[in-house]
All heavy atoms as an XYZ file, in Angstrom:
724
protein
N      -1.231      3.480     -8.281
C      -1.061      3.287     -9.701
C       0.244      2.563     -9.890
O       1.287      2.978     -9.387
C      -1.055      4.619    -10.403
N       0.258      1.484    -10.619
C       1.487      0.725    -10.917
C       1.835      0.929    -12.386
O       1.193      0.380    -13.253
C       1.264     -0.742    -10.608
C       2.531     -1.562    -10.752
O       3.537     -1.018    -11.254
O       2.531     -2.743    -10.409
N       2.821      1.757    -12.627
C       3.219      2.086    -13.992
C       4.516      1.389    -14.401
O       5.178      1.749    -15.381
C       3.285      3.584    -14.141
C       1.947      4.207    -13.842
C       1.931      5.727    -13.721
O       2.967      6.330    -13.941
O       0.850      6.241    -13.405
N       4.882      0.372    -13.619
C       6.132     -0.331    -13.850
C       6.143     -1.044    -15.195
O       7.149     -1.069    -15.905
C       6.389     -1.342    -12.705
C       7.594     -2.195    -12.990
C       6.579     -0.595    -11.401
N       5.058     -1.658    -15.584
C       5.019     -2.468    -16.798
C       4.329     -1.765    -17.962
O       3.817     -2.421    -18.858
C       4.335     -3.800    -16.496
C       5.055     -4.592    -15.463
C       4.580     -4.681    -14.185
C       6.262     -5.205    -15.751
C       5.251     -5.408    -13.206
C       6.969     -5.937    -14.839
C       6.446     -6.035    -13.563
O       7.129     -6.750    -12.618
N       4.336     -0.450    -18.013
C       3.599      0.279    -19.042
C       4.032     -0.108    -20.457
O       3.172     -0.250    -21.316
C       3.719      1.775    -18.814
C       5.122      2.315    -19.017
C       5.261      3.736    -18.515
O       4.696      4.072    -17.472
N       5.974      4.577    -19.209
N       5.309     -0.278    -20.686
C       5.760     -0.632    -22.059
C       5.323     -2.040    -22.457
O       4.982     -2.277    -23.584
C       7.247     -0.458    -22.166
C       7.775      0.929    -22.013
C       7.257      1.905    -23.065
O       7.094      1.472    -24.251
O       6.996      3.050    -22.730
N       5.374     -2.941    -21.513
C       4.978     -4.322    -21.785
C       3.509     -4.484    -22.041
O       3.083     -5.365    -22.825
C       5.405     -5.258    -20.617
C       6.876     -5.265    -20.403
O       7.635     -4.825    -21.224
N       7.277     -5.764    -19.253
N       2.696     -3.664    -21.399
C       1.239     -3.828    -21.460
C       0.653     -2.990    -22.592
O      -0.202     -3.475    -23.349
C       0.607     -3.435    -20.113
C       1.020     -4.424    -19.056
C      -0.908     -3.383    -20.221
C       0.633     -4.035    -17.640
N       1.090     -1.754    -22.719
C       0.431     -0.845    -23.660
C       0.974     -0.885    -25.084
O       0.270     -0.553    -26.006
C       0.457      0.577    -23.110
C      -0.369      0.708    -21.837
C       0.257      0.632    -20.591
C      -1.719      0.827    -21.918
C      -0.524      0.706    -19.425
C      -2.492      0.913    -20.750
C      -1.866      0.841    -19.523
O      -2.631      0.910    -18.376
N       2.227     -1.225    -25.244
C       2.794     -1.385    -26.593
C       2.638     -0.155    -27.434
O       3.116      0.918    -27.110
N       1.862     -0.276    -28.537
C       1.689      0.808    -29.471
C       0.621      1.802    -29.083
O       0.494      2.833    -29.697
C       1.370      0.236    -30.870
C       2.528     -0.570    -31.438
C       2.218     -1.016    -32.859
N       3.315     -1.839    -33.312
C       3.161     -3.047    -33.778
N       1.952     -3.574    -33.886
N       4.196     -3.745    -34.179
N      -0.194      1.444    -28.106
C      -1.249      2.349    -27.633
C      -0.592      3.389    -26.729
O       0.215      3.077    -25.875
C      -2.339      1.548    -26.856
C      -3.371      2.498    -26.333
C      -2.918      0.466    -27.714
N      -0.920      4.661    -26.952
C      -0.294      5.693    -26.089
C      -0.574      5.450    -24.604
O      -1.713      5.172    -24.212
C      -0.971      7.004    -26.553
C      -1.489      6.683    -27.910
C      -1.845      5.239    -27.928
N       0.446      5.538    -23.804
C       0.327      5.341    -22.373
C      -0.099      6.675    -21.708
O       0.478      7.714    -22.022
C       1.639      4.872    -21.782
C       1.652      4.823    -20.301
C       0.985      3.783    -19.647
C       2.227      5.797    -19.543
C       0.934      3.721    -18.260
C       2.218      5.721    -18.144
C       1.567      4.688    -17.516
N      -1.061      6.604    -20.843
C      -1.491      7.781    -20.050
C      -1.301      7.387    -18.573
O      -1.915      6.426    -18.104
C      -2.959      8.142    -20.322
C      -3.359      9.316    -19.416
C      -3.152      8.489    -21.783
N      -0.450      8.090    -17.908
C      -0.178      7.784    -16.490
C      -1.419      8.106    -15.646
O      -2.243      8.960    -15.997
C       1.001      8.541    -15.942
O       0.676      9.956    -15.827
N      -1.516      7.456    -14.514
C      -2.612      7.693    -13.600
C      -2.535      9.139    -13.095
O      -3.551      9.789    -12.893
C      -2.592      6.709    -12.429
N      -1.316      9.667    -12.881
C      -1.148     11.011    -12.454
C      -1.681     12.030    -13.496
O      -2.372     12.983    -13.153
C       0.313     11.305    -12.121
C       0.565     12.729    -11.672
C       0.196     13.130    -10.373
C       1.166     13.658    -12.514
C       0.409     14.405     -9.967
C       1.396     14.964    -12.071
C       1.001     15.328    -10.798
O       1.215     16.619    -10.376
N      -1.364     11.783    -14.761
C      -1.843     12.672    -15.816
C      -3.366     12.617    -15.889
O      -4.032     13.655    -16.073
C      -1.261     12.275    -17.167
C      -1.689     13.232    -18.273
C      -1.172     12.826    -19.639
N       0.258     12.821    -19.640
C       0.973     12.326    -20.634
N       0.362     11.847    -21.706
N       2.271     12.285    -20.598
N      -3.951     11.426    -15.740
C      -5.418     11.302    -15.762
C      -6.033     12.038    -14.586
O      -7.027     12.729    -14.747
C      -5.791      9.818    -15.711
N      -5.400     11.923    -13.401
C      -5.931     12.646    -12.247
C      -5.851     14.169    -12.454
O      -6.826     14.876    -12.221
C      -5.092     12.271    -11.000
C      -5.466     13.019     -9.723
C      -6.885     12.694     -9.261
C      -4.490     12.676     -8.623
N      -4.733     14.665    -12.970
C      -4.588     16.091    -13.205
C      -5.593     16.593    -14.232
O      -6.089     17.709    -14.156
C      -3.184     16.427    -13.660
C      -2.069     16.091    -12.700
C      -2.189     16.705    -11.351
N      -2.234     18.158    -11.387
C      -2.655     18.915    -10.388
N      -3.074     18.400     -9.284
N      -2.650     20.234    -10.508
N      -5.908     15.751    -15.231
C      -6.859     16.194    -16.263
C      -8.302     16.253    -15.774
O      -9.144     16.869    -16.413
C      -6.790     15.225    -17.453
O      -7.365     13.991    -17.149
N      -8.565     15.655    -14.613
C      -9.933     15.675    -14.064
C     -10.315     17.028    -13.443
O     -11.468     17.345    -13.251
C     -10.107     14.589    -13.015
C     -10.001     13.157    -13.598
S      -9.991     11.904    -12.322
C     -11.677     11.938    -11.811
N      -9.306     17.852    -13.193
C      -9.574     19.180    -12.647
C     -10.042     19.099    -11.204
O     -10.102     18.064    -10.589
N     -10.357     20.286    -10.688
C     -10.825     20.390     -9.300
C     -12.194     19.717     -9.164
O     -12.955     19.716    -10.111
C     -10.916     21.835     -8.876
N     -12.517     19.132     -8.040
C     -11.730     19.038     -6.812
C     -10.787     17.821     -6.803
O      -9.912     17.719     -5.925
C     -12.813     18.846     -5.746
C     -13.875     18.058     -6.423
C     -13.851     18.558     -7.851
N     -10.920     16.906     -7.793
C     -10.134     15.698     -7.749
C      -8.621     15.916     -7.876
O      -7.823     15.349     -7.113
C     -10.564     14.730     -8.861
C     -12.046     14.421     -8.784
C     -12.924     14.983     -9.714
C     -12.546     13.641     -7.777
C     -14.280     14.721     -9.622
C     -13.905     13.383     -7.702
C     -14.762     13.960     -8.631
O     -16.092     13.693     -8.550
N      -8.212     16.719     -8.851
C      -6.796     16.973     -9.074
C      -6.096     17.598     -7.891
O      -4.886     17.407     -7.719
C      -6.643     17.878    -10.306
N      -6.824     18.276     -7.050
C      -6.248     18.985     -5.934
C      -6.411     18.254     -4.595
O      -5.863     18.712     -3.567
C      -6.841     20.380     -5.801
C      -6.648     21.205     -7.043
O      -5.591     21.085     -7.672
O      -7.565     21.971     -7.399
N      -7.172     17.162     -4.566
C      -7.427     16.534     -3.275
C      -7.285     15.025     -3.235
O      -7.002     14.442     -2.158
C      -8.848     16.879     -2.796
O      -9.806     16.388     -3.715
N      -7.402     14.341     -4.360
C      -7.325     12.884     -4.370
C      -5.887     12.434     -4.162
O      -4.988     12.828     -4.957
C      -7.881     12.313     -5.697
C      -7.773     10.837     -5.830
C      -8.560     10.096     -4.745
O      -9.748     10.372     -4.584
N      -7.923      9.176     -4.070
N      -5.634     11.606     -3.171
C      -4.283     11.055     -2.972
C      -3.979      9.998     -3.991
O      -4.830      9.187     -4.342
C      -4.169     10.488     -1.559
C      -4.295     11.510     -0.455
C      -4.261     10.901      0.933
O      -4.543      9.700      1.082
O      -4.011     11.657      1.868
N      -2.753     10.006     -4.509
C      -2.327      9.046     -5.519
C      -0.874      8.727     -5.336
O      -0.055      9.632     -5.154
C      -2.583      9.607     -6.943
C      -2.085      8.739     -8.085
C      -2.975      7.515     -8.244
C      -2.029      9.546     -9.377
N      -0.531      7.465     -5.392
C       0.874      7.020     -5.330
C       1.152      6.348     -6.689
O       0.437      5.414     -7.072
C       1.162      6.035     -4.212
C       2.633      5.634     -4.194
C       0.766      6.627     -2.889
N       2.181      6.778     -7.386
C       2.599      6.155     -8.658
C       3.983      5.567     -8.483
O       4.828      6.200     -7.862
C       2.638      7.187     -9.782
O       1.348      7.683    -10.052
N       4.219      4.394     -9.035
C       5.479      3.732     -8.981
C       6.041      3.560    -10.404
O       5.302      3.357    -11.349
C       5.336      2.300     -8.418
C       4.792      2.261     -7.033
C       3.440      2.132     -6.795
C       5.644      2.357     -5.945
C       2.924      2.059     -5.521
C       5.171      2.300     -4.656
C       3.789      2.147     -4.448
N       7.349      3.617    -10.526
C       8.001      3.299    -11.780
C       9.378      2.716    -11.474
O      10.031      3.160    -10.559
C       8.153      4.536    -12.659
C       8.541      4.236    -14.042
N       7.679      3.659    -14.930
C       9.709      4.357    -14.695
C       8.277      3.466    -16.087
N       9.522      3.864    -15.982
N       9.776      1.688    -12.224
C      11.078      1.070    -11.985
C      11.661      0.559    -13.278
O      11.002      0.451    -14.262
C      10.960     -0.070    -10.976
O      10.628     -1.263    -11.591
N      12.940      0.217    -13.229
C      13.626     -0.419    -14.380
C      14.042     -1.839    -14.019
O      14.772     -2.458    -14.735
C      14.831      0.391    -14.856
C      15.908      0.469    -13.785
C      14.418      1.744    -15.364
C      17.256      0.858    -14.329
N      13.555     -2.338    -12.913
C      14.025     -3.652    -12.448
C      13.592     -4.787    -13.368
O      14.219     -5.806    -13.404
C      13.566     -3.910    -11.017
O      12.176     -3.896    -10.907
N      12.525     -4.609    -14.071
C      12.060     -5.640    -15.008
C      11.591     -4.969    -16.286
O      10.472     -5.112    -16.716
C      10.941     -6.474    -14.393
C      11.379     -7.221    -13.147
C      10.509     -8.407    -12.905
C      10.813     -9.118    -11.637
N      12.165     -9.399    -11.354
N      12.444     -4.213    -16.912
C      12.048     -3.422    -18.067
C      12.096     -4.184    -19.372
O      12.441     -5.376    -19.415
N      11.731     -3.518    -20.453
C      11.656     -4.120    -21.748
C      12.850     -3.753    -22.631
O      12.940     -4.202    -23.769
C      10.357     -3.667    -22.427
N      13.759     -2.944    -22.142
C      14.862     -2.466    -22.968
C      16.203     -3.139    -22.599
O      17.262     -2.560    -22.838
C      14.979     -0.939    -22.818
N      16.175     -4.280    -22.010
C      17.406     -5.002    -21.674
C      18.071     -4.594    -20.408
O      19.205     -4.955    -20.128
N      17.386     -3.848    -19.561
C      18.015     -3.373    -18.335
C      17.693     -4.245    -17.112
O      17.972     -3.891    -15.993
C      17.644     -1.912    -18.035
C      16.202     -1.680    -17.639
C      15.255     -1.537    -18.806
O      15.607     -1.852    -19.913
O      14.124     -1.067    -18.549
N      17.131     -5.423    -17.357
C      16.814     -6.315    -16.235
C      18.065     -6.677    -15.457
O      19.122     -6.934    -16.022
C      16.129     -7.558    -16.766
S      15.422     -8.577    -15.470
N      17.964     -6.688    -14.187
C      19.097     -6.932    -13.315
C      19.579     -5.703    -12.619
O      20.087     -5.764    -11.501
N      19.391     -4.550    -13.235
C      19.701     -3.261    -12.547
C      18.455     -2.905    -11.782
O      17.366     -2.849    -12.345
C      20.062     -2.201    -13.549
C      21.303     -2.426    -14.388
C      21.463     -1.345    -15.431
C      22.542     -2.495    -13.494
N      18.583     -2.580    -10.540
C      17.440     -2.211     -9.707
C      17.429     -0.732     -9.489
O      18.414     -0.148     -8.995
C      17.479     -2.959     -8.373
C      17.581     -4.424     -8.488
C      16.276     -5.004     -8.993
N      16.376     -6.469     -9.015
C      15.667     -7.171     -9.846
N      14.852     -6.609    -10.695
N      15.783     -8.483     -9.813
N      16.331     -0.081     -9.835
C      16.194      1.325     -9.588
C      14.723      1.692     -9.789
O      13.989      1.012    -10.492
N      14.322      2.760     -9.158
C      12.941      3.182     -9.343
C      12.610      4.362     -8.446
O      13.429      4.861     -7.709
N      11.349      4.806     -8.575
C      10.893      5.879     -7.708
C       9.386      5.735     -7.501
O       8.710      4.985     -8.211
C      11.196      7.242     -8.294
C      10.435      7.632     -9.522
C       9.204      8.332     -9.407
C      10.879      7.315    -10.780
C       8.478      8.658    -10.518
C      10.153      7.685    -11.909
C       8.970      8.361    -11.786
O       8.260      8.711    -12.872
N       8.896      6.465     -6.520
C       7.481      6.604     -6.378
C       7.147      8.074     -6.221
O       7.982      8.853     -5.749
C       6.916      5.754     -5.237
C       7.290      6.179     -3.868
C       6.452      7.002     -3.097
C       8.522      5.778     -3.298
C       6.811      7.375     -1.813
C       8.866      6.199     -2.025
C       7.999      6.984     -1.297
N       5.961      8.435     -6.644
C       5.554      9.861     -6.613
C       4.267      9.927     -5.810
O       3.305      9.171     -6.034
C       5.279     10.308     -8.062
C       4.770     11.716     -8.114
N       3.457     11.992     -8.405
C       5.376     12.890     -7.895
C       3.289     13.310     -8.391
N       4.438     13.873     -8.084
N       4.235     10.851     -4.844
C       3.057     11.055     -4.030
C       2.361     12.334     -4.469
O       2.969     13.381     -4.543
C       3.449     11.199     -2.557
C       4.209     10.047     -1.914
C       4.634     10.408     -0.504
C       3.318      8.800     -1.888
N       1.103     12.229     -4.723
C       0.299     13.412     -5.132
C      -0.792     13.665     -4.053
O      -1.483     12.759     -3.670
C      -0.369     13.182     -6.483
N      -0.828     14.873     -3.606
C      -1.868     15.360     -2.687
C      -1.828     14.687     -1.315
O      -2.902     14.458     -0.713
C      -3.253     15.205     -3.330
C      -3.377     15.984     -4.588
O      -2.896     17.106     -4.711
N      -4.038     15.406     -5.580
N      -0.660     14.366     -0.831
C      -0.535     13.765      0.506
C      -0.165     14.879      1.497
O       0.573     15.828      1.167
C       0.568     12.710      0.529
C       0.056     11.347      0.118
C      -0.154     11.049     -1.228
C      -0.203     10.378      1.066
C      -0.611      9.836     -1.615
C      -0.655      9.105      0.672
C      -0.853      8.870     -0.678
N      -0.629     14.732      2.713
C      -0.284     15.659      3.800
C       1.238     15.639      3.971
O       1.889     14.595      3.874
C      -0.991     15.178      5.083
C      -0.615     16.015      6.275
O      -1.112     17.139      6.373
O       0.216     15.536      7.109
N       1.801     16.820      4.289
C       3.219     16.933      4.426
C       3.814     15.999      5.496
O       4.888     15.431      5.362
C       3.642     18.390      4.733
N       3.082     15.831      6.608
C       3.542     14.947      7.666
C       3.561     13.498      7.213
O       4.502     12.753      7.558
N       2.532     13.075      6.525
C       2.467     11.718      6.012
C       3.605     11.485      4.999
O       4.289     10.474      5.048
C       1.103     11.432      5.342
C       1.112     10.108      4.620
C      -0.032     11.519      6.354
N       3.820     12.459      4.132
C       4.881     12.383      3.138
C       6.251     12.242      3.805
O       7.050     11.373      3.442
C       4.833     13.644      2.252
C       5.870     13.662      1.147
C       5.823     15.003      0.400
N       4.546     15.258     -0.168
C       4.222     14.998     -1.418
N       5.088     14.402     -2.217
N       3.012     15.263     -1.892
N       6.521     13.058      4.799
C       7.799     13.012      5.508
C       8.023     11.668      6.175
O       9.136     11.088      6.099
C       7.869     14.154      6.514
N       7.044     11.142      6.869
C       7.174      9.840      7.523
C       7.310      8.700      6.516
O       8.077      7.785      6.739
C       6.009      9.618      8.492
C       6.204     10.355      9.751
O       7.243     10.316     10.394
N       5.157     11.100     10.160
N       6.570      8.760      5.451
C       6.649      7.712      4.420
C       8.055      7.698      3.784
O       8.678      6.649      3.615
C       5.597      7.860      3.376
C       5.484      6.775      2.338
C       5.302      5.414      3.005
C       4.327      7.049      1.402
N       8.603      8.860      3.444
C       9.948      8.929      2.869
C      10.984      8.402      3.864
O      11.939      7.731      3.469
C      10.273     10.379      2.495
C       9.725     10.846      1.191
C       9.344     12.148      0.994
C       9.516      9.952      0.128
C       8.796     12.576     -0.187
C       8.961     10.377     -1.053
C       8.595     11.712     -1.220
O       8.086     12.110     -2.400
N      10.796      8.682      5.135
C      11.725      8.208      6.153
C      11.727      6.665      6.192
O      12.781      6.041      6.199
C      11.328      8.776      7.528
C      12.336      8.472      8.602
C      11.905      8.933      9.976
C      11.083     10.184     10.018
N      10.639     10.545     11.380
N      10.547      6.087      6.238
C      10.429      4.611      6.288
C      11.026      3.991      5.035
O      11.751      3.006      5.107
C       8.946      4.210      6.489
C       8.760      2.725      6.252
C       8.439      4.631      7.839
N      10.670      4.534      3.864
C      11.145      3.940      2.603
C      12.649      4.082      2.495
O      13.334      3.165      2.036
C      10.422      4.626      1.417
C      11.086      4.214      0.111
C       8.958      4.220      1.407
N      13.219      5.194      2.904
C      14.655      5.381      2.743
C      15.474      4.464      3.611
O      16.624      4.174      3.307
C      15.023      6.851      3.014
O      14.857      7.155      4.378
N      14.886      3.999      4.686
C      15.597      3.055      5.570
C      15.664      1.664      4.950
O      16.665      0.964      5.085
C      14.861      2.993      6.955
C      15.048      4.308      7.691
C      15.420      1.848      7.790
C      14.176      4.421      8.898
N      14.577      1.230      4.276
C      14.492     -0.121      3.819
C      14.879     -0.411      2.395
O      15.119     -1.526      2.038
C      13.111     -0.674      4.112
O      12.167      0.067      3.314
N      14.933      0.580      1.545
C      15.238      0.375      0.143
C      16.431      1.181     -0.297
O      16.522      2.359     -0.020
C      14.031      0.805     -0.726
C      12.734      0.053     -0.521
C      11.650      0.683     -1.371
C      12.920     -1.392     -0.901
N      17.338      0.546     -0.964
C      18.485      1.247     -1.513
C      18.992      0.470     -2.714
O      19.498     -0.664     -2.600
C      19.584      1.396     -0.472
S      20.985      2.358     -1.075
N      18.832      1.039     -3.862
C      19.332      0.387     -5.106
C      20.863      0.543     -5.163
O      21.432      1.463     -4.584
C      18.696      1.053     -6.292
N      21.489     -0.377     -5.875
C      22.921     -0.258     -6.127
C      23.213      0.979     -6.941
O      22.315      1.450     -7.676
C      23.402     -1.503     -6.887
N      24.429      1.477     -6.885
C      24.773      2.679     -7.654
C      24.512      2.500     -9.126
O      23.957      3.381     -9.767
C      26.233      3.109     -7.386
C      26.644      4.243     -8.299
C      26.413      3.496     -5.932
N      24.821      1.324     -9.683
C      24.619      1.123    -11.112
C      23.119      1.174    -11.464
O      22.771      1.716    -12.505
C      25.198     -0.251    -11.531
O      24.571     -1.300    -10.803
N      22.268      0.699    -10.586
C      20.828      0.785    -10.841
C      20.325      2.228    -10.776
O      19.493      2.625    -11.584
N      20.869      2.980     -9.821
C      20.463      4.385     -9.747
C      20.913      5.170    -10.946
O      20.200      6.043    -11.472
C      21.005      5.014     -8.445
C      20.345      4.444     -7.186
S      20.814      5.304     -5.676
C      22.409      4.563     -5.376
N      22.137      4.914    -11.436
C      22.667      5.607    -12.617
C      21.820      5.222    -13.852
O      21.457      6.086    -14.635
C      24.161      5.272    -12.842
C      24.625      5.757    -14.214
C      24.998      5.864    -11.758
N      21.514      3.909    -13.988
C      20.703      3.473    -15.132
C      19.338      4.116    -15.105
O      18.809      4.554    -16.122
C      20.600      1.949    -15.108
N      18.734      4.231    -13.930
C      17.407      4.814    -13.836
C      17.502      6.315    -14.132
O      16.592      6.849    -14.793
C      16.772      4.569    -12.463
C      15.313      4.870    -12.463
C      14.434      4.018    -13.096
C      14.832      6.036    -11.906
C      13.068      4.304    -13.109
C      13.498      6.314    -11.959
C      12.603      5.447    -12.566
N      18.538      6.970    -13.660
C      18.714      8.368    -13.991
C      18.784      8.605    -15.471
O      18.194      9.570    -16.006
N      19.487      7.736    -16.191
C      19.582      7.844    -17.653
C      18.244      7.518    -18.315
O      17.930      8.071    -19.362
C      20.670      6.904    -18.157
S      22.332      7.403    -17.725
N      17.481      6.639    -17.705
C      16.196      6.257    -18.282
C      15.192      7.398    -18.230
O      14.495      7.632    -19.181
C      15.662      5.034    -17.514
C      14.369      4.481    -18.024
C      14.298      3.713    -19.200
C      13.167      4.672    -17.354
C      13.142      3.188    -19.654
C      11.993      4.137    -17.824
C      11.982      3.407    -19.000
O      10.802      2.863    -19.442
N      15.129      8.113    -17.105
C      14.156      9.179    -16.985
C      14.671     10.516    -17.520
O      13.925     11.397    -17.801
C      13.652      9.357    -15.502
C      14.789      9.724    -14.574
C      12.921      8.110    -15.081
C      14.309     10.068    -13.173
N      15.990     10.642    -17.654
C      16.608     11.883    -18.183
C      17.736     11.445    -19.107
O      18.913     11.549    -18.730
C      17.105     12.757    -17.040
C      17.535     14.105    -17.504
O      17.230     14.518    -18.614
N      18.268     14.833    -16.652
N      17.429     11.023    -20.344
C      18.431     10.489    -21.217
C      19.519     11.494    -21.572
O      19.268     12.706    -21.621
C      17.650     10.151    -22.505
C      16.220     10.126    -22.139
C      16.088     11.025    -20.930
N      20.744     11.039    -21.782
C      21.856     11.896    -22.156
C      21.537     12.629    -23.445
O      20.897     12.055    -24.325
C      23.050     10.948    -22.327
C      22.673      9.739    -21.581
C      21.187      9.630    -21.637
N      21.972     13.825    -23.539
C      21.749     14.631    -24.755
C      23.075     14.934    -25.432
O      24.094     15.076    -24.748
C      21.038     15.942    -24.423
C      19.643     15.685    -23.890
C      18.947     16.996    -23.561
N      17.610     16.780    -23.066
C      17.299     16.610    -21.792
N      18.236     16.631    -20.883
N      16.077     16.396    -21.421
N      23.086     15.023    -26.773
C      24.371     15.321    -27.451
C      24.874     16.694    -27.164
O      24.232     17.583    -26.784
C      23.984     15.196    -28.922
C      22.529     15.091    -29.043
C      21.964     14.859    -27.668
């Protein structure tokens, strides 16, 4: 599932993530179907272009596969600190 461009594509229509759709299907799909979701701010709609940051979420993957995939990804991808901070604020906005 590529959820990177959700704001650009869906606009005023409510966005439903692939993960939420999978969970709403109930058993056996919600508990067994493998799903990878991506999200980033590298090409966002709120003026944050140029800052690189993002994450991926694995649903229903074997623990061994998950561990090896995280190992491979952590070796090859590393956002700048400013991108990681911006993404942290994007997914968990500061509160007063």
